[in-house]
All heavy atoms as a GROMACS GRO file, in nm:
protein
  581
    1MET      N    1   2.720   0.957   2.551
    1MET     CA    2   2.595   1.023   2.519
    1MET      C    3   2.552   1.107   2.639
    1MET      O    4   2.561   1.063   2.752
    1MET     CB    5   2.490   0.916   2.486
    1MET     CG    6   2.364   0.970   2.426
    1MET     SD    7   2.384   1.047   2.267
    1MET     CE    8   2.354   0.913   2.158
    2ILE      N    9   2.508   1.228   2.613
    2ILE     CA   10   2.464   1.314   2.722
    2ILE      C   11   2.317   1.290   2.750
    2ILE      O   12   2.242   1.244   2.666
    2ILE     CB   13   2.488   1.462   2.690
    2ILE    CG1   14   2.404   1.507   2.570
    2ILE    CG2   15   2.634   1.491   2.668
    2ILE    CD1   16   2.403   1.655   2.548
    3LYS      N   17   2.277   1.323   2.871
    3LYS     CA   18   2.136   1.311   2.909
    3LYS      C   19   2.064   1.441   2.874
    3LYS      O   20   2.124   1.546   2.866
    3LYS     CB   21   2.125   1.285   3.059
    3LYS     CG   22   2.183   1.152   3.099
    3LYS     CD   23   2.160   1.125   3.245
    3LYS     CE   24   2.218   0.989   3.278
    3LYS     NZ   25   2.177   0.942   3.406
    4VAL      N   26   1.935   1.429   2.852
    4VAL     CA   27   1.854   1.545   2.813
    4VAL      C   28   1.866   1.656   2.917
    4VAL      O   29   1.882   1.773   2.883
    4VAL     CB   30   1.707   1.505   2.794
    4VAL    CG1   31   1.620   1.626   2.770
    4VAL    CG2   32   1.693   1.406   2.680
    5GLU      N   33   1.862   1.622   3.043
    5GLU     CA   34   1.871   1.723   3.149
    5GLU      C   35   2.002   1.800   3.139
    5GLU      O   36   2.004   1.920   3.158
    5GLU     CB   37   1.859   1.659   3.288
    5GLU     CG   38   1.727   1.593   3.314
    5GLU     CD   39   1.719   1.450   3.260
    5GLU    OE1   40   1.823   1.388   3.229
    5GLU    OE2   41   1.606   1.401   3.246
    6GLN      N   42   2.111   1.729   3.109
    6GLN     CA   43   2.240   1.795   3.094
    6GLN      C   44   2.240   1.889   2.974
    6GLN      O   45   2.291   2.000   2.982
    6GLN     CB   46   2.351   1.691   3.073
    6GLN     CG   47   2.381   1.605   3.192
    6GLN     CD   48   2.477   1.494   3.155
    6GLN    OE1   49   2.456   1.424   3.057
    6GLN    NE2   50   2.583   1.479   3.234
    7ALA      N   51   2.182   1.844   2.865
    7ALA     CA   52   2.181   1.923   2.742
    7ALA      C   53   2.103   2.052   2.759
    7ALA      O   54   2.138   2.155   2.703
    7ALA     CB   55   2.123   1.842   2.627
    8LEU      N   56   1.997   2.046   2.836
    8LEU     CA   57   1.911   2.164   2.852
    8LEU      C   58   1.955   2.254   2.966
    8LEU      O   59   1.906   2.366   2.979
    8LEU     CB   60   1.766   2.120   2.876
    8LEU     CG   61   1.703   2.046   2.760
    8LEU    CD1   62   1.565   1.997   2.798
    8LEU    CD2   63   1.697   2.132   2.636
    9GLU      N   64   2.048   2.208   3.047
    9GLU     CA   65   2.088   2.278   3.168
    9GLU      C   66   2.123   2.425   3.146
    9GLU      O   67   2.081   2.511   3.219
    9GLU     CB   68   2.206   2.206   3.231
    9GLU     CG   69   2.241   2.254   3.370
    9GLU     CD   70   2.345   2.164   3.432
    9GLU    OE1   71   2.310   2.051   3.468
    9GLU    OE2   72   2.460   2.208   3.441
   10ASN      N   73   2.200   2.455   3.045
   10ASN     CA   74   2.243   2.593   3.026
   10ASN      C   75   2.181   2.657   2.902
   10ASN      O   76   2.235   2.749   2.845
   10ASN     CB   77   2.396   2.602   3.020
   10ASN     CG   78   2.455   2.521   2.907
   10ASN    OD1   79   2.386   2.441   2.844
   10ASN    ND2   80   2.582   2.539   2.882
   11SER      N   81   2.065   2.610   2.860
   11SER     CA   82   2.003   2.666   2.741
   11SER      C   83   1.877   2.747   2.771
   11SER      O   84   1.808   2.790   2.681
   11SER     CB   85   1.970   2.556   2.640
   11SER     OG   86   1.879   2.465   2.695
   12GLU      N   87   1.851   2.772   2.898
   12GLU     CA   88   1.727   2.840   2.936
   12GLU      C   89   1.721   2.987   2.896
   12GLU      O   90   1.623   3.032   2.842
   12GLU     CB   91   1.701   2.826   3.085
   12GLU     CG   92   1.658   2.686   3.122
   12GLU     CD   93   1.629   2.673   3.270
   12GLU    OE1   94   1.644   2.773   3.343
   12GLU    OE2   95   1.592   2.563   3.310
   13ASN      N   96   1.820   3.064   2.924
   13ASN     CA   97   1.815   3.209   2.900
   13ASN      C   98   1.894   3.251   2.777
   13ASN      O   99   1.947   3.362   2.772
   13ASN     CB  100   1.866   3.284   3.024
   13ASN     CG  101   1.774   3.261   3.142
   13ASN    OD1  102   1.653   3.270   3.129
   13ASN    ND2  103   1.832   3.230   3.257
   14VAL      N  104   1.899   3.166   2.679
   14VAL     CA  105   1.973   3.194   2.556
   14VAL      C  106   1.891   3.290   2.468
   14VAL      O  107   1.771   3.269   2.448
   14VAL     CB  108   2.001   3.063   2.481
   14VAL    CG1  109   2.058   3.091   2.344
   14VAL    CG2  110   2.095   2.976   2.561
   15THR      N  111   1.956   3.394   2.418
   15THR     CA  112   1.885   3.491   2.335
   15THR      C  113   1.946   3.507   2.196
   15THR      O  114   1.884   3.569   2.112
   15THR     CB  115   1.880   3.629   2.403
   15THR    OG1  116   2.014   3.672   2.427
   15THR    CG2  117   1.804   3.624   2.534
   16THR      N  118   2.065   3.453   2.174
   16THR     CA  119   2.128   3.468   2.042
   16THR      C  120   2.172   3.332   1.989
   16THR      O  121   2.191   3.237   2.064
   16THR     CB  122   2.251   3.560   2.047
   16THR    OG1  123   2.354   3.496   2.123
   16THR    CG2  124   2.218   3.696   2.105
   17LEU      N  125   2.192   3.327   1.860
   17LEU     CA  126   2.241   3.205   1.797
   17LEU      C  127   2.381   3.170   1.849
   17LEU      O  128   2.410   3.053   1.875
   17LEU     CB  129   2.242   3.222   1.645
   17LEU     CG  130   2.278   3.100   1.562
   17LEU    CD1  131   2.181   2.985   1.588
   17LEU    CD2  132   2.278   3.137   1.415
   18ALA      N  133   2.464   3.270   1.868
   18ALA     CA  134   2.599   3.246   1.920
   18ALA      C  135   2.594   3.183   2.059
   18ALA      O  136   2.669   3.091   2.090
   18ALA     CB  137   2.679   3.376   1.923
   19GLU      N  138   2.504   3.231   2.142
   19GLU     CA  139   2.489   3.174   2.276
   19GLU      C  140   2.442   3.029   2.266
   19GLU      O  141   2.487   2.944   2.343
   19GLU     CB  142   2.390   3.255   2.359
   19GLU     CG  143   2.442   3.390   2.402
   19GLU     CD  144   2.337   3.473   2.473
   19GLU    OE1  145   2.217   3.438   2.470
   19GLU    OE2  146   2.374   3.577   2.531
   20MET      N  147   2.351   3.001   2.173
   20MET     CA  148   2.301   2.864   2.159
   20MET      C  149   2.410   2.768   2.115
   20MET      O  150   2.415   2.655   2.158
   20MET     CB  151   2.183   2.859   2.061
   20MET     CG  152   2.125   2.718   2.045
   20MET     SD  153   2.086   2.629   2.198
   20MET     CE  154   1.942   2.717   2.251
   21THR      N  155   2.501   2.816   2.029
   21THR     CA  156   2.609   2.726   1.985
   21THR      C  157   2.706   2.696   2.099
   21THR      O  158   2.777   2.597   2.094
   21THR     CB  159   2.687   2.785   1.866
   21THR    OG1  160   2.750   2.906   1.904
   21THR    CG2  161   2.599   2.806   1.745
   22ASP      N  162   2.705   2.781   2.202
   22ASP     CA  163   2.793   2.760   2.316
   22ASP      C  164   2.733   2.671   2.424
   22ASP      O  165   2.802   2.631   2.517
   22ASP     CB  166   2.833   2.894   2.378
   22ASP     CG  167   2.928   2.971   2.290
   22ASP    OD1  168   2.999   2.908   2.208
   22ASP    OD2  169   2.933   3.095   2.301
   23THR      N  170   2.604   2.641   2.415
   23THR     CA  171   2.542   2.554   2.515
   23THR      C  172   2.584   2.409   2.490
   23THR      O  173   2.630   2.374   2.381
   23THR     CB  174   2.388   2.562   2.510
   23THR    OG1  175   2.343   2.510   2.385
   23THR    CG2  176   2.338   2.704   2.533
   24LEU      N  177   2.564   2.326   2.589
   24LEU     CA  178   2.597   2.184   2.574
   24LEU      C  179   2.513   2.123   2.462
   24LEU      O  180   2.564   2.047   2.380
   24LEU     CB  181   2.574   2.109   2.706
   24LEU     CG  182   2.610   1.962   2.706
   24LEU    CD1  183   2.756   1.941   2.665
   24LEU    CD2  184   2.584   1.902   2.842
   25LEU      N  185   2.386   2.157   2.456
   25LEU     CA  186   2.300   2.107   2.349
   25LEU      C  187   2.352   2.154   2.213
   25LEU      O  188   2.365   2.074   2.120
   25LEU     CB  189   2.156   2.153   2.370
   25LEU     CG  190   2.056   2.118   2.260
   25LEU    CD1  191   2.049   1.967   2.238
   25LEU    CD2  192   1.918   2.174   2.295
   26GLY      N  193   2.382   2.281   2.201
   26GLY     CA  194   2.434   2.334   2.075
   26GLY      C  195   2.565   2.270   2.034
   26GLY      O  196   2.584   2.233   1.917
   27GLN      N  197   2.654   2.253   2.128
   27GLN     CA  198   2.783   2.190   2.099
   27GLN      C  199   2.765   2.045   2.055
   27GLN      O  200   2.833   1.999   1.964
   27GLN     CB  201   2.874   2.198   2.221
   27GLN     CG  202   2.920   2.337   2.252
   27GLN     CD  203   2.992   2.347   2.386
   27GLN    OE1  204   3.010   2.248   2.457
   27GLN    NE2  205   3.033   2.467   2.421
   28THR      N  206   2.672   1.976   2.118
   28THR     CA  207   2.647   1.837   2.082
   28THR      C  208   2.591   1.825   1.940
   28THR      O  209   2.634   1.740   1.862
   28THR     CB  210   2.550   1.772   2.183
   28THR    OG1  211   2.607   1.782   2.314
   28THR    CG2  212   2.523   1.627   2.149
   29VAL      N  213   2.497   1.913   1.906
   29VAL     CA  214   2.441   1.913   1.771
   29VAL      C  215   2.550   1.944   1.669
   29VAL      O  216   2.561   1.878   1.565
   29VAL     CB  217   2.323   2.012   1.759
   29VAL    CG1  218   2.278   2.029   1.615
   29VAL    CG2  219   2.207   1.967   1.847
   30ILE      N  220   2.633   2.042   1.698
   30ILE     CA  221   2.743   2.079   1.608
   30ILE      C  222   2.839   1.961   1.589
   30ILE      O  223   2.881   1.931   1.477
   30ILE     CB  224   2.817   2.204   1.660
   30ILE    CG1  225   2.728   2.327   1.641
   30ILE    CG2  226   2.952   2.222   1.591
   30ILE    CD1  227   2.777   2.452   1.711
   31GLU      N  228   2.872   1.892   1.696
   31GLU     CA  229   2.961   1.776   1.686
   31GLU      C  230   2.900   1.667   1.600
   31GLU      O  231   2.970   1.602   1.521
   31GLU     CB  232   2.995   1.724   1.825
   31GLU     CG  233   3.089   1.814   1.901
   31GLU     CD  234   3.107   1.774   2.046
   31GLU    OE1  235   3.056   1.668   2.088
   31GLU    OE2  236   3.172   1.852   2.119
   32ARG      N  237   2.770   1.646   1.613
   32ARG     CA  238   2.700   1.544   1.532
   32ARG      C  239   2.700   1.586   1.384
   32ARG      O  240   2.718   1.501   1.297
   32ARG     CB  241   2.558   1.523   1.582
   32ARG     CG  242   2.550   1.473   1.726
   32ARG     CD  243   2.590   1.334   1.740
   32ARG     NE  244   2.479   1.251   1.696
   32ARG     CZ  245   2.480   1.121   1.699
   32ARG    NH1  246   2.585   1.057   1.744
   32ARG    NH2  247   2.377   1.053   1.658
   33PHE      N  248   2.677   1.713   1.357
   33PHE     CA  249   2.681   1.761   1.219
   33PHE      C  250   2.821   1.738   1.161
   33PHE      O  251   2.835   1.693   1.047
   33PHE     CB  252   2.647   1.910   1.211
   33PHE     CG  253   2.500   1.943   1.224
   33PHE    CD1  254   2.404   1.848   1.250
   33PHE    CD2  255   2.459   2.074   1.211
   33PHE    CE1  256   2.270   1.881   1.262
   33PHE    CE2  257   2.325   2.109   1.222
   33PHE     CZ  258   2.231   2.013   1.247
   34ALA      N  259   2.924   1.772   1.237
   34ALA     CA  260   3.062   1.756   1.190
   34ALA      C  261   3.094   1.608   1.166
   34ALA      O  262   3.166   1.576   1.070
   34ALA     CB  263   3.159   1.817   1.291
   35ALA      N  264   3.041   1.521   1.248
   35ALA     CA  265   3.066   1.378   1.232
   35ALA      C  266   3.008   1.324   1.102
   35ALA      O  267   3.055   1.222   1.050
   35ALA     CB  268   3.009   1.302   1.351
   36CYS      N  269   2.909   1.392   1.048
   36CYS     CA  270   2.847   1.350   0.921
   36CYS      C  271   2.928   1.394   0.799
   36CYS      O  272   2.896   1.356   0.687
   36CYS     CB  273   2.705   1.406   0.910
   36CYS     SG  274   2.592   1.340   1.032
   37SER      N  275   3.030   1.473   0.822
   37SER     CA  276   3.111   1.526   0.713
   37SER      C  277   3.248   1.460   0.713
   37SER      O  278   3.303   1.428   0.818
   37SER     CB  279   3.129   1.677   0.731
   37SER     OG  280   3.225   1.727   0.641
   38SER      N  281   3.303   1.445   0.595
   38SER     CA  282   3.437   1.388   0.586
   38SER      C  283   3.546   1.492   0.607
   38SER      O  284   3.662   1.457   0.629
   38SER     CB  285   3.456   1.320   0.450
   38SER     OG  286   3.443   1.415   0.347
   39SER      N  287   3.508   1.620   0.601
   39SER     CA  288   3.612   1.723   0.609
   39SER      C  289   3.585   1.834   0.711
   39SER      O  290   3.675   1.910   0.743
   39SER     CB  291   3.632   1.788   0.472
   39SER     OG  292   3.511   1.846   0.429
   40ALA      N  293   3.464   1.845   0.762
   40ALA     CA  294   3.431   1.956   0.853
   40ALA      C  295   3.460   1.918   0.998
   40ALA      O  296   3.428   1.808   1.042
   40ALA     CB  297   3.285   1.995   0.838
   41THR      N  298   3.520   2.011   1.068
   41THR     CA  299   3.540   1.995   1.212
   41THR      C  300   3.427   2.070   1.283
   41THR      O  301   3.358   2.152   1.222
   41THR     CB  302   3.675   2.058   1.254
   41THR    OG1  303   3.668   2.199   1.230
   41THR    CG2  304   3.792   1.996   1.179
   42PRO      N  305   3.408   2.045   1.413
   42PRO     CA  306   3.306   2.122   1.485
   42PRO      C  307   3.327   2.273   1.476
   42PRO      O  308   3.230   2.348   1.467
   42PRO     CB  309   3.320   2.072   1.629
   42PRO     CG  310   3.369   1.932   1.614
   42PRO     CD  311   3.464   1.938   1.496
   43GLU      N  312   3.452   2.317   1.473
   43GLU     CA  313   3.480   2.460   1.462
   43GLU      C  314   3.433   2.516   1.328
   43GLU      O  315   3.378   2.626   1.322
   43GLU     CB  316   3.630   2.487   1.481
   43GLU     CG  317   3.682   2.457   1.620
   43GLU     CD  318   3.706   2.309   1.646
   43GLU    OE1  319   3.718   2.229   1.549
   43GLU    OE2  320   3.711   2.271   1.764
   44ILE      N  321   3.455   2.440   1.222
   44ILE     CA  322   3.411   2.483   1.089
   44ILE      C  323   3.259   2.490   1.084
   44ILE      O  324   3.201   2.586   1.032
   44ILE     CB  325   3.466   2.389   0.980
   44ILE    CG1  326   3.617   2.406   0.966
   44ILE    CG2  327   3.397   2.414   0.846
   44ILE    CD1  328   3.684   2.302   0.878
   45VAL      N  329   3.193   2.389   1.138
   45VAL     CA  330   3.046   2.386   1.139
   45VAL      C  331   2.993   2.506   1.217
   45VAL      O  332   2.902   2.576   1.170
   45VAL     CB  333   2.994   2.254   1.198
   45VAL    CG1  334   2.843   2.259   1.218
   45VAL    CG2  335   3.032   2.136   1.109
   46ARG      N  336   3.049   2.532   1.335
   46ARG     CA  337   3.004   2.646   1.416
   46ARG      C  338   3.024   2.778   1.340
   46ARG      O  339   2.934   2.863   1.337
   46ARG     CB  340   3.079   2.651   1.549
   46ARG     CG  341   3.032   2.763   1.640
   46ARG     CD  342   3.108   2.762   1.773
   46ARG     NE  343   3.052   2.858   1.865
   46ARG     CZ  344   3.083   2.989   1.866
   46ARG    NH1  345   3.169   3.038   1.779
   46ARG    NH2  346   3.027   3.070   1.954
   47ASP      N  347   3.139   2.794   1.277
   47ASP     CA  348   3.165   2.916   1.200
   47ASP      C  349   3.065   2.933   1.086
   47ASP      O  350   3.016   3.044   1.062
   47ASP     CB  351   3.307   2.915   1.144
   47ASP     CG  352   3.413   2.940   1.249
   47ASP    OD1  353   3.378   2.984   1.362
   47ASP    OD2  354   3.532   2.913   1.222
   48LYS      N  355   3.032   2.825   1.017
   48LYS     CA  356   2.934   2.834   0.907
   48LYS      C  357   2.796   2.870   0.960
   48LYS      O  358   2.724   2.948   0.898
   48LYS     CB  359   2.929   2.702   0.830
   48LYS     CG  360   3.050   2.680   0.742
   48LYS     CD  361   3.032   2.558   0.655
   48LYS     CE  362   3.153   2.536   0.570
   48LYS     NZ  363   3.159   2.618   0.452
   49ILE      N  364   2.759   2.816   1.075
   49ILE     CA  365   2.630   2.848   1.136
   49ILE      C  366   2.625   2.997   1.170
   49ILE      O  367   2.524   3.064   1.146
   49ILE     CB  368   2.605   2.763   1.261
   49ILE    CG1  369   2.577   2.618   1.220
   49ILE    CG2  370   2.490   2.817   1.345
   49ILE    CD1  371   2.576   2.518   1.336
   50LEU      N  372   2.733   3.049   1.224
   50LEU     CA  373   2.734   3.188   1.271
   50LEU      C  374   2.760   3.292   1.161
   50LEU      O  375   2.736   3.410   1.183
   50LEU     CB  376   2.837   3.205   1.382
   50LEU     CG  377   2.806   3.128   1.511
   50LEU    CD1  378   2.918   3.145   1.612
   50LEU    CD2  379   2.673   3.170   1.568
   51THR      N  380   2.806   3.248   1.045
   51THR     CA  381   2.834   3.345   0.939
   51THR      C  382   2.731   3.345   0.828
   51THR      O  383   2.726   3.438   0.749
   51THR     CB  384   2.973   3.321   0.876
   51THR    OG1  385   2.980   3.188   0.826
   51THR    CG2  386   3.084   3.346   0.978
   52ASN      N  387   2.648   3.244   0.821
   52ASN     CA  388   2.547   3.237   0.716
   52ASN      C  389   2.411   3.210   0.779
   52ASN      O  390   2.361   3.098   0.779
   52ASN     CB  391   2.582   3.128   0.615
   52ASN     CG  392   2.491   3.130   0.495
   52ASN    OD1  393   2.398   3.210   0.486
   52ASN    ND2  394   2.516   3.040   0.401
   53TYR      N  395   2.351   3.316   0.834
   53TYR     CA  396   2.226   3.303   0.908
   53TYR      C  397   2.111   3.247   0.826
   53TYR      O  398   2.020   3.186   0.879
   53TYR     CB  399   2.184   3.437   0.970
   53TYR     CG  400   2.273   3.481   1.082
   53TYR    CD1  401   2.356   3.591   1.068
   53TYR    CD2  402   2.274   3.412   1.201
   53TYR    CE1  403   2.438   3.632   1.171
   53TYR    CE2  404   2.356   3.452   1.306
   53TYR     CZ  405   2.438   3.561   1.290
   53TYR     OH  406   2.519   3.600   1.393
   54ASN      N  407   2.114   3.267   0.695
   54ASN     CA  408   2.006   3.218   0.609
   54ASN      C  409   2.041   3.086   0.542
   54ASN      O  410   1.964   3.037   0.459
   54ASN     CB  411   1.972   3.322   0.502
   54ASN     CG  412   1.914   3.446   0.564
   54ASN    OD1  413   1.832   3.439   0.654
   54ASN    ND2  414   1.957   3.562   0.518
   55GLY      N  415   2.154   3.028   0.577
   55GLY     CA  416   2.197   2.905   0.514
   55GLY      C  417   2.124   2.782   0.565
   55GLY      O  418   2.062   2.782   0.672
   56ALA      N  419   2.131   2.677   0.487
   56ALA     CA  420   2.064   2.552   0.522
   56ALA      C  421   2.117   2.493   0.653
   56ALA      O  422   2.040   2.439   0.733
   56ALA     CB  423   2.080   2.451   0.408
   57LEU      N  424   2.246   2.503   0.675
   57LEU     CA  425   2.305   2.448   0.797
   57LEU      C  426   2.251   2.520   0.921
   57LEU      O  427   2.216   2.456   1.020
   57LEU     CB  428   2.458   2.457   0.791
   57LEU     CG  429   2.534   2.394   0.907
   57LEU    CD1  430   2.505   2.244   0.916
   57LEU    CD2  431   2.682   2.417   0.891
   58THR      N  432   2.242   2.650   0.914
   58THR     CA  433   2.188   2.727   1.026
   58THR      C  434   2.042   2.693   1.051
   58THR      O  435   2.001   2.673   1.165
   58THR     CB  436   2.204   2.878   1.001
   58THR    OG1  437   2.342   2.907   0.979
   58THR    CG2  438   2.152   2.960   1.117
   59ARG      N  439   1.965   2.684   0.945
   59ARG     CA  440   1.823   2.648   0.960
   59ARG      C  441   1.808   2.509   1.023
   59ARG      O  442   1.724   2.488   1.110
   59ARG     CB  443   1.752   2.654   0.825
   59ARG     CG  444   1.728   2.796   0.777
   59ARG     CD  445   1.631   2.802   0.659
   59ARG     NE  446   1.669   2.716   0.549
   59ARG     CZ  447   1.744   2.752   0.445
   59ARG    NH1  448   1.790   2.876   0.439
   59ARG    NH2  449   1.772   2.668   0.348
   60GLU      N  450   1.892   2.415   0.979
   60GLU     CA  451   1.884   2.280   1.034
   60GLU      C  452   1.927   2.278   1.181
   60GLU      O  453   1.868   2.209   1.264
   60GLU     CB  454   1.970   2.184   0.952
   60GLU     CG  455   1.960   2.040   0.994
   60GLU     CD  456   1.822   1.977   0.974
   60GLU    OE1  457   1.731   2.040   0.917
   60GLU    OE2  458   1.805   1.863   1.019
   61PHE      N  459   2.029   2.355   1.214
   61PHE     CA  460   2.074   2.364   1.354
   61PHE      C  461   1.960   2.415   1.443
   61PHE      O  462   1.930   2.356   1.546
   61PHE     CB  463   2.196   2.457   1.363
   61PHE     CG  464   2.241   2.484   1.504
   61PHE    CD1  465   2.316   2.391   1.573
   61PHE    CD2  466   2.208   2.603   1.568
   61PHE    CE1  467   2.357   2.414   1.703
   61PHE    CE2  468   2.249   2.628   1.698
   61PHE     CZ  469   2.324   2.532   1.765
   62VAL      N  470   1.897   2.524   1.400
   62VAL     CA  471   1.788   2.582   1.478
   62VAL      C  472   1.671   2.484   1.487
   62VAL      O  473   1.611   2.466   1.593
   62VAL     CB  474   1.743   2.717   1.419
   62VAL    CG1  475   1.616   2.767   1.484
   62VAL    CG2  476   1.856   2.819   1.432
   63ARG      N  477   1.642   2.414   1.378
   63ARG     CA  478   1.532   2.317   1.377
   63ARG      C  479   1.558   2.203   1.476
   63ARG      O  480   1.472   2.167   1.555
   63ARG     CB  481   1.512   2.260   1.236
   63ARG     CG  482   1.389   2.170   1.225
   63ARG     CD  483   1.388   2.090   1.096
   63ARG     NE  484   1.491   1.986   1.093
   63ARG     CZ  485   1.486   1.872   1.163
   63ARG    NH1  486   1.383   1.846   1.242
   63ARG    NH2  487   1.583   1.783   1.154
   64VAL      N  488   1.679   2.150   1.474
   64VAL     CA  489   1.713   2.037   1.562
   64VAL      C  490   1.711   2.080   1.708
   64VAL      O  491   1.651   2.013   1.793
   64VAL     CB  492   1.850   1.976   1.523
   64VAL    CG1  493   1.898   1.878   1.628
   64VAL    CG2  494   1.843   1.911   1.387
   65VAL      N  495   1.774   2.191   1.738
   65VAL     CA  496   1.776   2.240   1.876
   65VAL      C  497   1.635   2.268   1.926
   65VAL      O  498   1.596   2.228   2.037
   65VAL     CB  499   1.867   2.364   1.889
   65VAL    CG1  500   1.852   2.430   2.025
   65VAL    CG2  501   2.013   2.326   1.865
   66SER      N  502   1.555   2.333   1.843
   66SER     CA  503   1.416   2.363   1.880
   66SER      C  504   1.336   2.234   1.903
   66SER      O  505   1.257   2.226   1.998
   66SER     CB  506   1.348   2.446   1.773
   66SER     OG  507   1.412   2.570   1.760
   67ALA      N  508   1.356   2.136   1.817
   67ALA     CA  509   1.283   2.010   1.831
   67ALA      C  510   1.318   1.939   1.961
   67ALA      O  511   1.230   1.884   2.028
   67ALA     CB  512   1.312   1.920   1.711
   68VAL      N  513   1.444   1.942   1.998
   68VAL     CA  514   1.485   1.879   2.124
   68VAL      C  515   1.421   1.951   2.242
   68VAL      O  516   1.367   1.888   2.333
   68VAL     CB  517   1.639   1.877   2.139
   68VAL    CG1  518   1.681   1.835   2.279
   68VAL    CG2  519   1.701   1.787   2.034
   69ILE      N  520   1.425   2.082   2.240
   69ILE     CA  521   1.367   2.159   2.350
   69ILE      C  522   1.216   2.137   2.358
   69ILE      O  523   1.162   2.114   2.465
   69ILE     CB  524   1.402   2.309   2.337
   69ILE    CG1  525   1.554   2.327   2.359
   69ILE    CG2  526   1.321   2.393   2.434
   69ILE    CD1  527   1.605   2.464   2.327
   70LYS      N  528   1.149   2.140   2.244
   70LYS     CA  529   1.003   2.118   2.243
   70LYS      C  530   0.967   1.978   2.290
   70LYS      O  531   0.869   1.959   2.359
   70LYS     CB  532   0.947   2.143   2.103
   70LYS     CG  533   0.938   2.289   2.068
   70LYS     CD  534   0.886   2.307   1.927
   70LYS     CE  535   0.893   2.453   1.888
   70LYS     NZ  536   0.854   2.474   1.748
   71SER      N  537   1.046   1.880   2.251
   71SER     CA  538   1.016   1.742   2.291
   71SER      C  539   1.029   1.724   2.441
   71SER      O  540   0.954   1.648   2.501
   71SER     CB  541   1.104   1.642   2.218
   71SER     OG  542   1.237   1.646   2.266
   72THR      N  543   1.120   1.796   2.503
   72THR     CA  544   1.134   1.785   2.648
   72THR      C  545   1.025   1.862   2.719
   72THR      O  546   0.984   1.824   2.829
   72THR     CB  547   1.272   1.834   2.696
   72THR    OG1  548   1.288   1.969   2.657
   72THR    CG2  549   1.382   1.748   2.638
   73ASP      N  550   0.975   1.968   2.657
   73ASP     CA  551   0.862   2.041   2.715
   73ASP      C  552   0.739   1.952   2.721
   73ASP      O  553   0.660   1.958   2.815
   73ASP     CB  554   0.829   2.166   2.634
   73ASP     CG  555   0.933   2.276   2.653
   73ASP    OD1  556   1.011   2.268   2.750
   73ASP    OD2  557   0.934   2.370   2.571
   74ASN      N  558   0.721   1.868   2.620
   74ASN     CA  559   0.605   1.780   2.612
   74ASN      C  560   0.617   1.660   2.705
   74ASN      O  561   0.516   1.604   2.745
   74ASN     CB  562   0.584   1.732   2.469
   74ASN     CG  563   0.545   1.844   2.377
   74ASN    OD1  564   0.490   1.943   2.421
   74ASN    ND2  565   0.576   1.831   2.250
   75THR      N  566   0.739   1.618   2.736
   75THR     CA  567   0.757   1.499   2.818
   75THR      C  568   0.784   1.533   2.963
   75THR      O  569   0.781   1.446   3.048
   75THR     CB  570   0.873   1.412   2.766
   75THR    OG1  571   0.994   1.486   2.774
   75THR    CG2  572   0.849   1.366   2.624
   76GLY      N  573   0.818   1.658   2.990
   76GLY     CA  574   0.848   1.698   3.126
   76GLY      C  575   0.982   1.650   3.175
   76GLY      O  576   1.005   1.633   3.294
   77ALA      N  577   1.076   1.625   3.083
   77ALA     CA  578   1.208   1.575   3.121
   77ALA      C  579   1.285   1.674   3.203
   77ALA      O  580   1.270   1.789   3.205
   77ALA     CB  581   1.288   1.540   2.996
   0.00000   0.00000   0.00000
């Protein structure tokens, strides 16, 4: 399990969805999403996020990443 500080380390100056998927936090979320599937690999999940901007998976990815970042802003982690 990664620590919050590690996850947020390289997510400060992210401006695109592609950049967010490349951060440690983004990669961790993608791996967790893939683990919930019987057939999707992290690469497949990342590709779906980046090719269907209005899709449910992309919205959930952005929601989860945003929630983690906001929660650390509130706790001062």
